[in-house]
C-alpha positions in Angstrom: 131.8 97.3 54.3 131.6 95.9 50.1 128.8 96.9 47.9 126.7 97.5 46.7 123.0 98.8 47.8 120.5 101.0 45.8 120.9 104.8 45.7 119.2 106.2 48.8 117.5 109.8 48.7 118.8 112.0 51.5 115.6 112.2 53.8 115.1 114.6 57.3 113.7 112.9 60.0 110.1 114.7 61.2 109.4 115.7 64.5 112.0 117.2 67.3 115.2 117.8 67.2 116.5 115.0 69.1 120.3 115.3 71.5 123.3 113.1 69.4 123.0 110.3 72.2 119.5 109.7 71.0 119.5 110.3 66.9 121.4 107.0 66.0 118.8 105.4 67.9 115.8 106.9 66.9 117.0 106.4 63.3 117.8 103.2 63.5 114.3 102.3 64.7 112.9 104.0 62.0 114.3 102.6 60.0 113.8 99.1 61.5 110.2 99.5 61.1 110.5 101.0 57.1 112.5 97.9 56.2 110.7 95.7 57.5 113.5 94.6 59.7 112.5 92.3 62.6 113.9 91.7 65.8 115.6 95.2 66.2 119.0 93.7 64.3 119.5 96.8 63.0 120.1 98.4 66.3 122.3 95.8 67.1 124.5 96.2 64.2 124.8 100.1 65.4 126.2 99.6 68.8 128.8 97.1 66.9 129.7 100.0 64.6 129.8 103.2 66.3 128.3 102.7 70.1 130.1 104.3 72.8 129.3 105.0 76.0 129.8 108.4 76.9 131.2 110.7 79.4 127.5 110.3 81.3 128.2 106.6 81.1 125.4 106.5 78.1 125.6 103.3 75.6 124.4 104.5 72.8 125.4 104.7 69.0 126.8 107.8 67.9 126.1 109.8 64.9 129.9 111.5 64.5 131.5 108.5 64.5 134.7 107.9 61.6 137.0 105.0 61.3 139.7 105.3 59.2 143.0 102.6 59.4 140.9 100.6 61.8 140.2 103.3 64.4 137.4 104.8 65.4 137.2 108.3 66.2 134.0 109.8 68.0 133.0 114.0 67.6 131.0 116.1 69.7 129.9 117.7 66.2 129.2 116.5 62.6 130.5 119.7 61.7 133.7 118.1 63.1 133.6 114.8 61.8 133.5 116.0 58.4 136.2 118.6 58.6 138.0 115.1 60.0 136.9 112.9 56.8 137.9 115.9 54.5 141.1 115.8 56.4 141.9 112.4 55.9 140.8 111.9 51.5 143.3 115.2 51.0 145.7 112.4 52.6 145.1 109.9 49.7 142.6 107.8 52.8 139.9 106.1 50.3 138.5 103.5 52.8 136.5 105.4 55.4 133.3 104.3 57.7 130.7 107.3 58.1 127.8 107.6 60.7 126.0 105.8 62.9 125.9 102.2 60.7 129.4 103.1 60.0 129.1 103.5 55.3 132.0 102.7 53.9 132.3 105.7 51.4 135.4 103.9 49.0 132.6 101.5 48.5 129.6 102.8 48.3 130.6 106.2 46.7 126.8 106.8 45.6 124.9 106.2 49.0 124.9 109.9 49.9 125.4 113.2 47.7 127.2 115.2 50.0 129.4 114.8 53.7 126.9 115.8 55.5 123.7 113.6 54.1 126.2 111.3 55.1 126.2 112.2 58.5 122.8 112.7 59.0 121.5 109.6 60.9 118.4 108.8 59.3 119.7 109.0 55.8 122.5 106.6 57.0 120.5 104.7 58.7 117.7 104.6 55.8 120.8 103.4 53.3 122.3 100.6 55.9 118.7 99.3 55.9 118.4 99.3 52.2 121.9 97.8 51.5 121.0 94.3 54.7 118.0 94.3 52.5 119.7 93.8 49.4 122.3 91.8 50.5 119.7 89.6 52.2 118.3 89.0 48.9 121.8 88.2 46.8 121.9 85.6 49.8 119.2 84.2 50.9 120.5 84.1 54.6 120.4 86.5 57.4 123.0 85.3 59.0 125.0 85.1 55.5 123.3 89.1 55.0 125.1 90.8 58.1 128.6 89.2 58.3 128.6 90.5 54.8 127.6 93.9 55.2 130.9 94.2 57.5 133.2 92.5 54.9 133.0 89.4 52.2 136.1 87.8 53.3 134.9 84.8 55.8 136.5 85.3 58.7 136.3 88.8 59.1 132.5 88.7 57.9 131.7 86.0 60.5 134.0 87.3 63.8 131.6 90.8 63.3 128.3 88.7 63.2 129.1 87.3 66.2 130.0 90.2 67.8 125.9 91.4 66.4 124.5 88.4 67.5 126.2 88.9 71.1 125.2 93.0 71.1 121.6 91.7 69.8 120.9 90.0 73.1 121.9 93.3 74.5 119.7 95.2 73.0 116.7 93.3 73.6 117.3 93.7 76.9 117.7 97.1 77.4 114.8 97.9 75.1 113.3 100.0 77.7 116.1 102.4 78.0 116.9 102.7 74.3 113.3 103.6 73.2 113.8 106.2 75.8 116.9 108.0 75.0 115.5 107.7 70.8 112.6 110.0 72.3 114.7 112.3 73.5 113.5 115.1 76.0 110.2 116.2 76.6 110.0 119.6 75.5 111.0 121.0 71.8 114.4 121.7 73.1 116.8 119.1 72.1 118.6 119.4 75.2 118.1 116.9 78.3 116.7 118.2 81.9 119.4 117.5 84.6 116.3 114.6 85.7 116.1 113.4 82.3 119.9 113.1 82.2 120.3 111.3 85.9 117.3 108.6 84.9 118.6 107.7 81.5 122.3 107.2 83.3 120.2 104.8 85.9 118.6 103.1 83.4 122.0 102.0 81.4 123.7 101.5 84.3 121.3 98.8 84.9 122.5 97.2 82.0 126.3 98.1 82.2 127.6 95.2 84.5 125.4 92.6 83.7 125.9 88.9 82.4 125.5 91.0 79.1 126.3 94.1 77.9 127.2 96.4 73.9 130.2 94.8 72.4 131.8 98.1 71.4 134.1 99.2 68.3 137.6 99.3 69.4 138.3 101.0 72.5 134.9 101.5 73.9 134.4 98.5 75.7 
């Protein structure tokens, strides 16, 4: 992802705590609304950047995702993701994508005050939304903005834009499932009941084998 976007202060999502499966989806929906991004484009980008299918067969965007050297890594906790990034930086790796929208730490060194904030889903999504909006202002086209979010190289950017377009079709069809996921568990505890998880798995499965399904990062299709 190339530079530049305005600095973004860390934010705290209001409301109850959410399981990891729900955090990116909820944060991206909020960021889209705040930034005026229509048609859930940022949500489609989230699946392109950090999408995965969990062991429970839930399609989601995963908050503890890191991409280094062209490979996506998915961690169970934020602390594990942060430790991986620090180890990679200690080895001299500079180009590291993090979080729901895979903000690149090399090209966006001032995006977040620390790694904990970089992996905070609301902060990550809000920064990505501001960056996409800045690209649209600079280039005058949403299609170009989406491509350049990934790369200034035209071929790579266009390939990315096409993947996002495919995910946009999937998101439109699966929006009811995604909104249910983003709402989180009933009650205050950030834990799904067996019945809730079963329902989510069923809803996710409705879109698993249809004509459109998420185009996930390498190794997650």
